[in-house]
Biopython code that builds the backbone (N, CA, C, O; Angstrom):
import numpy as np
from Bio.PDB.StructureBuilder import StructureBuilder

atoms = [
    (1, "MET", "N", (-30.623, 39.861, -24.194)),
    (1, "MET", "CA", (-30.660, 38.567, -24.821)),
    (1, "MET", "C", (-29.261, 38.211, -25.333)),
    (1, "MET", "O", (-28.538, 39.077, -25.825)),
    (2, "GLN", "N", (-28.890, 36.952, -25.215)),
    (2, "GLN", "CA", (-27.586, 36.518, -25.674)),
    (2, "GLN", "C", (-27.661, 35.967, -27.086)),
    (2, "GLN", "O", (-28.626, 35.298, -27.454)),
    (3, "ALA", "N", (-26.640, 36.251, -27.865)),
    (3, "ALA", "CA", (-26.528, 35.726, -29.226)),
    (3, "ALA", "C", (-25.273, 34.879, -29.298)),
    (3, "ALA", "O", (-24.257, 35.211, -28.687)),
    (4, "LYS", "N", (-25.342, 33.774, -30.053)),
    (4, "LYS", "CA", (-24.206, 32.875, -30.196)),
    (4, "LYS", "C", (-23.577, 33.059, -31.573)),
    (4, "LYS", "O", (-24.266, 33.232, -32.579)),
    (5, "TYR", "N", (-22.252, 33.016, -31.585)),
    (5, "TYR", "CA", (-21.488, 33.177, -32.809)),
    (5, "TYR", "C", (-20.421, 32.093, -32.887)),
    (5, "TYR", "O", (-19.847, 31.697, -31.872)),
    (6, "TYR", "N", (-20.163, 31.620, -34.100)),
    (6, "TYR", "CA", (-19.006, 30.757, -34.323)),
    (6, "TYR", "C", (-17.857, 31.691, -34.643)),
    (6, "TYR", "O", (-17.999, 32.610, -35.449)),
    (7, "THR", "N", (-16.718, 31.454, -34.010)),
    (7, "THR", "CA", (-15.566, 32.311, -34.259)),
    (7, "THR", "C", (-14.307, 31.492, -34.461)),
    (7, "THR", "O", (-14.161, 30.391, -33.930)),
    (8, "GLN", "N", (-13.411, 32.058, -35.236)),
    (8, "GLN", "CA", (-12.091, 31.487, -35.447)),
    (8, "GLN", "C", (-11.132, 32.671, -35.420)),
    (8, "GLN", "O", (-11.316, 33.653, -36.139)),
    (9, "PHE", "N", (-10.098, 32.563, -34.572)),
    (9, "PHE", "CA", (-9.169, 33.667, -34.439)),
    (9, "PHE", "C", (-7.797, 33.165, -34.037)),
    (9, "PHE", "O", (-7.631, 32.020, -33.614)),
    (10, "VAL", "N", (-6.814, 34.047, -34.179)),
    (10, "VAL", "CA", (-5.430, 33.746, -33.854)),
    (10, "VAL", "C", (-4.973, 34.699, -32.762)),
    (10, "VAL", "O", (-5.263, 35.894, -32.810)),
    (11, "LEU", "N", (-4.251, 34.163, -31.767)),
    (11, "LEU", "CA", (-3.593, 34.992, -30.750)),
    (11, "LEU", "C", (-2.122, 35.071, -31.108)),
    (11, "LEU", "O", (-1.455, 34.048, -31.264)),
    (12, "LYS", "N", (-1.616, 36.296, -31.239)),
    (12, "LYS", "CA", (-0.221, 36.532, -31.585)),
    (12, "LYS", "C", (0.444, 37.249, -30.414)),
    (12, "LYS", "O", (0.448, 38.479, -30.368)),
    (13, "ALA", "N", (0.998, 36.507, -29.481)),
    (13, "ALA", "CA", (1.644, 37.114, -28.323)),
    (13, "ALA", "C", (2.885, 37.875, -28.773)),
    (13, "ALA", "O", (3.664, 37.388, -29.592)),
    (14, "ALA", "N", (3.056, 39.065, -28.231)),
    (14, "ALA", "CA", (4.200, 39.903, -28.581)),
    (14, "ALA", "C", (5.502, 39.173, -28.263)),
    (14, "ALA", "O", (5.709, 38.706, -27.143)),
    (15, "GLY", "N", (6.373, 39.084, -29.262)),
    (15, "GLY", "CA", (7.669, 38.460, -29.078)),
    (15, "GLY", "C", (7.674, 36.943, -29.150)),
    (15, "GLY", "O", (8.742, 36.333, -29.095)),
    (16, "ALA", "N", (6.515, 36.321, -29.272)),
    (16, "ALA", "CA", (6.443, 34.861, -29.337)),
    (16, "ALA", "C", (6.743, 34.397, -30.769)),
    (16, "ALA", "O", (6.327, 35.051, -31.726)),
    (17, "PRO", "N", (7.459, 33.279, -30.924)),
    (17, "PRO", "CA", (7.794, 32.810, -32.268)),
    (17, "PRO", "C", (6.614, 32.148, -32.994)),
    (17, "PRO", "O", (6.652, 31.999, -34.216)),
    (18, "ALA", "N", (5.578, 31.753, -32.263)),
    (18, "ALA", "CA", (4.436, 31.062, -32.879)),
    (18, "ALA", "C", (3.123, 31.721, -32.463)),
    (18, "ALA", "O", (3.081, 32.537, -31.542)),
    (19, "THR", "N", (2.061, 31.348, -33.159)),
    (19, "THR", "CA", (0.729, 31.844, -32.820)),
    (19, "THR", "C", (-0.152, 30.669, -32.420)),
    (19, "THR", "O", (0.135, 29.520, -32.757)),
    (20, "ASP", "N", (-1.226, 30.967, -31.701)),
    (20, "ASP", "CA", (-2.202, 29.958, -31.311)),
    (20, "ASP", "C", (-3.509, 30.262, -32.015)),
    (20, "ASP", "O", (-3.981, 31.399, -31.995)),
    (21, "GLU", "N", (-4.098, 29.245, -32.642)),
    (21, "GLU", "CA", (-5.372, 29.424, -33.338)),
    (21, "GLU", "C", (-6.487, 28.775, -32.523)),
    (21, "GLU", "O", (-6.342, 27.657, -32.029)),
    (22, "TYR", "N", (-7.599, 29.493, -32.390)),
    (22, "TYR", "CA", (-8.746, 29.029, -31.630)),
    (22, "TYR", "C", (-9.985, 29.077, -32.498)),
    (22, "TYR", "O", (-10.086, 29.896, -33.411)),
    (23, "SER", "N", (-10.933, 28.189, -32.208)),
    (23, "SER", "CA", (-12.233, 28.250, -32.860)),
    (23, "SER", "C", (-13.271, 27.703, -31.889)),
    (23, "SER", "O", (-12.967, 26.872, -31.033)),
    (24, "GLY", "N", (-14.478, 28.175, -32.036)),
    (24, "GLY", "CA", (-15.536, 27.701, -31.172)),
    (24, "GLY", "C", (-16.702, 28.666, -31.136)),
    (24, "GLY", "O", (-16.787, 29.596, -31.939)),
    (25, "VAL", "N", (-17.599, 28.432, -30.192)),
    (25, "VAL", "CA", (-18.804, 29.241, -30.047)),
    (25, "VAL", "C", (-18.586, 30.278, -28.951)),
    (25, "VAL", "O", (-18.085, 29.968, -27.870)),
    (26, "VAL", "N", (-18.969, 31.504, -29.249)),
    (26, "VAL", "CA", (-18.879, 32.618, -28.317)),
    (26, "VAL", "C", (-20.285, 33.147, -28.094)),
    (26, "VAL", "O", (-21.046, 33.307, -29.049)),
    (27, "GLU", "N", (-20.639, 33.422, -26.839)),
    (27, "GLU", "CA", (-21.937, 34.027, -26.523)),
    (27, "GLU", "C", (-21.721, 35.464, -26.090)),
    (27, "GLU", "O", (-20.851, 35.751, -25.267)),
    (28, "LEU", "N", (-22.515, 36.364, -26.648)),
    (28, "LEU", "CA", (-22.443, 37.775, -26.276)),
    (28, "LEU", "C", (-23.782, 38.227, -25.727)),
    (28, "LEU", "O", (-24.836, 37.830, -26.225)),
    (29, "SER", "N", (-23.734, 39.050, -24.710)),
    (29, "SER", "CA", (-24.948, 39.649, -24.148)),
    (29, "SER", "C", (-25.196, 40.977, -24.864)),
    (29, "SER", "O", (-25.037, 42.049, -24.280)),
    (30, "GLN", "N", (-25.582, 40.891, -26.116)),
    (30, "GLN", "CA", (-25.848, 42.051, -26.954)),
    (30, "GLN", "C", (-27.205, 41.843, -27.618)),
    (30, "GLN", "O", (-27.631, 40.702, -27.799)),
    (31, "PRO", "N", (-27.882, 42.915, -27.978)),
    (31, "PRO", "CA", (-29.115, 42.741, -28.739)),
    (31, "PRO", "C", (-28.847, 41.934, -30.007)),
    (31, "PRO", "O", (-27.803, 42.092, -30.638)),
    (32, "ALA", "N", (-29.784, 41.076, -30.374)),
    (32, "ALA", "CA", (-29.606, 40.159, -31.500)),
    (32, "ALA", "C", (-29.316, 40.871, -32.813)),
    (32, "ALA", "O", (-28.652, 40.311, -33.685)),
    (33, "ASP", "N", (-29.800, 42.090, -32.966)),
    (33, "ASP", "CA", (-29.610, 42.802, -34.229)),
    (33, "ASP", "C", (-28.360, 43.675, -34.243)),
    (33, "ASP", "O", (-28.154, 44.437, -35.187)),
    (34, "THR", "N", (-27.524, 43.579, -33.212)),
    (34, "THR", "CA", (-26.311, 44.382, -33.132)),
    (34, "THR", "C", (-25.286, 43.889, -34.149)),
    (34, "THR", "O", (-25.012, 42.692, -34.236)),
    (35, "VAL", "N", (-24.720, 44.828, -34.923)),
    (35, "VAL", "CA", (-23.665, 44.503, -35.877)),
    (35, "VAL", "C", (-22.363, 45.031, -35.298)),
    (35, "VAL", "O", (-22.227, 46.225, -35.032)),
    (36, "LEU", "N", (-21.408, 44.130, -35.104)),
    (36, "LEU", "CA", (-20.131, 44.509, -34.521)),
    (36, "LEU", "C", (-19.055, 44.604, -35.593)),
    (36, "LEU", "O", (-18.999, 43.788, -36.512)),
    (37, "ASP", "N", (-18.217, 45.597, -35.461)),
    (37, "ASP", "CA", (-17.063, 45.778, -36.318)),
    (37, "ASP", "C", (-16.012, 44.730, -35.931)),
    (37, "ASP", "O", (-15.918, 44.379, -34.755)),
    (38, "PRO", "N", (-15.224, 44.224, -36.875)),
    (38, "PRO", "CA", (-14.185, 43.241, -36.521)),
    (38, "PRO", "C", (-13.249, 43.720, -35.410)),
    (38, "PRO", "O", (-12.802, 42.909, -34.600)),
    (39, "ARG", "N", (-12.951, 44.992, -35.354)),
    (39, "ARG", "CA", (-12.071, 45.527, -34.288)),
    (39, "ARG", "C", (-12.745, 45.402, -32.920)),
    (39, "ARG", "O", (-12.079, 45.134, -31.920)),
    (40, "GLU", "N", (-14.065, 45.597, -32.876)),
    (40, "GLU", "CA", (-14.801, 45.431, -31.622)),
    (40, "GLU", "C", (-14.776, 43.977, -31.164)),
    (40, "GLU", "O", (-14.633, 43.695, -29.974)),
    (41, "ILE", "N", (-14.914, 43.064, -32.108)),
    (41, "ILE", "CA", (-14.884, 41.637, -31.793)),
    (41, "ILE", "C", (-13.506, 41.255, -31.268)),
    (41, "ILE", "O", (-13.397, 40.529, -30.280)),
    (42, "GLU", "N", (-12.459, 41.738, -31.921)),
    (42, "GLU", "CA", (-11.099, 41.461, -31.463)),
    (42, "GLU", "C", (-10.869, 42.011, -30.059)),
    (42, "GLU", "O", (-10.193, 41.375, -29.250)),
    (43, "ALA", "N", (-11.417, 43.171, -29.766)),
    (43, "ALA", "CA", (-11.277, 43.756, -28.425)),
    (43, "ALA", "C", (-11.996, 42.909, -27.374)),
    (43, "ALA", "O", (-11.483, 42.727, -26.270)),
    (44, "ILE", "N", (-13.168, 42.395, -27.705)),
    (44, "ILE", "CA", (-13.915, 41.536, -26.779)),
    (44, "ILE", "C", (-13.129, 40.258, -26.503)),
    (44, "ILE", "O", (-12.985, 39.850, -25.350)),
    (45, "LEU", "N", (-12.622, 39.629, -27.558)),
    (45, "LEU", "CA", (-11.837, 38.411, -27.395)),
    (45, "LEU", "C", (-10.567, 38.679, -26.586)),
    (45, "LEU", "O", (-10.191, 37.877, -25.732)),
    (46, "ALA", "N", (-9.913, 39.798, -26.855)),
    (46, "ALA", "CA", (-8.687, 40.154, -26.134)),
    (46, "ALA", "C", (-8.953, 40.311, -24.641)),
    (46, "ALA", "O", (-8.163, 39.849, -23.818)),
    (47, "ARG", "N", (-10.060, 40.960, -24.289)),
    (47, "ARG", "CA", (-10.395, 41.121, -22.859)),
    (47, "ARG", "C", (-10.555, 39.769, -22.186)),
    (47, "ARG", "O", (-10.110, 39.580, -21.054)),
    (48, "ASN", "N", (-11.188, 38.830, -22.875)),
    (48, "ASN", "CA", (-11.406, 37.506, -22.300)),
    (48, "ASN", "C", (-10.113, 36.719, -22.124)),
    (48, "ASN", "O", (-10.009, 35.891, -21.219)),
    (49, "PHE", "N", (-9.138, 36.969, -22.974)),
    (49, "PHE", "CA", (-7.846, 36.282, -22.864)),
    (49, "PHE", "C", (-6.809, 37.124, -22.128)),
    (49, "PHE", "O", (-5.665, 36.705, -21.947)),
    (50, "ARG", "N", (-7.221, 38.305, -21.710)),
    (50, "ARG", "CA", (-6.346, 39.227, -20.977)),
    (50, "ARG", "C", (-5.076, 39.566, -21.764)),
    (50, "ARG", "O", (-3.962, 39.513, -21.243)),
    (51, "VAL", "N", (-5.284, 39.913, -23.027)),
    (51, "VAL", "CA", (-4.194, 40.359, -23.892)),
    (51, "VAL", "C", (-4.629, 41.652, -24.575)),
    (51, "VAL", "O", (-5.783, 42.067, -24.465)),
    (52, "GLU", "N", (-3.707, 42.270, -25.271)),
    (52, "GLU", "CA", (-4.012, 43.483, -26.019)),
    (52, "GLU", "C", (-4.795, 43.126, -27.292)),
    (52, "GLU", "O", (-4.589, 42.060, -27.872)),
    (53, "ALA", "N", (-5.668, 44.001, -27.710)),
    (53, "ALA", "CA", (-6.473, 43.758, -28.919)),
    (53, "ALA", "C", (-5.587, 43.567, -30.151)),
    (53, "ALA", "O", (-5.963, 42.852, -31.079)),
    (54, "SER", "N", (-4.423, 44.198, -30.163)),
    (54, "SER", "CA", (-3.514, 44.050, -31.306)),
    (54, "SER", "C", (-2.938, 42.635, -31.403)),
    (54, "SER", "O", (-2.352, 42.282, -32.427)),
    (55, "GLU", "N", (-3.094, 41.828, -30.363)),
    (55, "GLU", "CA", (-2.590, 40.453, -30.358)),
    (55, "GLU", "C", (-3.634, 39.449, -30.863)),
    (55, "GLU", "O", (-3.362, 38.250, -30.928)),
    (56, "VAL", "N", (-4.832, 39.939, -31.222)),
    (56, "VAL", "CA", (-5.909, 39.076, -31.706)),
    (56, "VAL", "C", (-6.178, 39.386, -33.171)),
    (56, "VAL", "O", (-6.355, 40.545, -33.548)),
    (57, "GLU", "N", (-6.209, 38.347, -33.991)),
    (57, "GLU", "CA", (-6.560, 38.512, -35.401)),
    (57, "GLU", "C", (-7.785, 37.649, -35.681)),
    (57, "GLU", "O", (-7.718, 36.422, -35.609)),
    (58, "LEU", "N", (-8.880, 38.284, -35.994)),
    (58, "LEU", "CA", (-10.133, 37.602, -36.285)),
    (58, "LEU", "C", (-10.068, 36.987, -37.678)),
    (58, "LEU", "O", (-9.762, 37.674, -38.653)),
    (59, "LEU", "N", (-10.361, 35.679, -37.770)),
    (59, "LEU", "CA", (-10.355, 35.002, -39.068)),
    (59, "LEU", "C", (-11.758, 34.778, -39.601)),
    (59, "LEU", "O", (-12.005, 34.909, -40.800)),
    (60, "ASN", "N", (-12.686, 34.437, -38.696)),
    (60, "ASN", "CA", (-14.058, 34.146, -39.111)),
    (60, "ASN", "C", (-15.000, 34.461, -37.943)),
    (60, "ASN", "O", (-14.655, 34.234, -36.783)),
    (61, "TRP", "N", (-16.172, 34.978, -38.253)),
    (61, "TRP", "CA", (-17.172, 35.329, -37.248)),
    (61, "TRP", "C", (-18.527, 35.243, -37.897)),
    (61, "TRP", "O", (-18.821, 36.011, -38.813)),
    (62, "SER", "N", (-19.372, 34.317, -37.443)),
    (62, "SER", "CA", (-20.701, 34.214, -38.039)),
    (62, "SER", "C", (-21.722, 33.824, -36.971)),
    (62, "SER", "O", (-21.442, 33.026, -36.076)),
    (63, "ARG", "N", (-22.898, 34.403, -37.091)),
    (63, "ARG", "CA", (-23.970, 34.190, -36.125)),
    (63, "ARG", "C", (-24.554, 32.800, -36.278)),
    (63, "ARG", "O", (-24.777, 32.333, -37.395)),
    (64, "LEU", "N", (-24.802, 32.136, -35.150)),
    (64, "LEU", "CA", (-25.466, 30.840, -35.152)),
    (64, "LEU", "C", (-26.951, 31.068, -34.934)),
    (64, "LEU", "O", (-27.339, 31.967, -34.188)),
    (65, "HIS", "N", (-27.762, 30.282, -35.560)),
    (65, "HIS", "CA", (-29.217, 30.432, -35.430)),
    (65, "HIS", "C", (-29.781, 29.351, -34.562)),
    (65, "HIS", "O", (-30.991, 29.310, -34.336)),
]
sb = StructureBuilder()
sb.init_structure("model")
sb.init_model(0)
sb.init_chain("A")
sb.init_seg("    ")
for serial, (resi, resn, name, xyz) in enumerate(atoms, 1):
    if name == "N":
        sb.init_residue(resn, " ", resi, " ")
    sb.init_atom(name, np.array(xyz, "f"), 0.0, 1.0, " ", f" {name:<3s}", serial, name[0])
structure = sb.get_structure()
């Protein structure tokens, strides 16, 4: 089952003078009762943007009902 989350995060590209901030709805194919650590969320977002997890800073993450 897929769960939807509102997320807000920053991408900090290595060596770049500025950062990009994103926000929106993310869908995960995880059991609805799964609790993810912020580092796990950053890793998931990083994979989708094809960057290193250290380049993602999670600002907000909340489940949508």
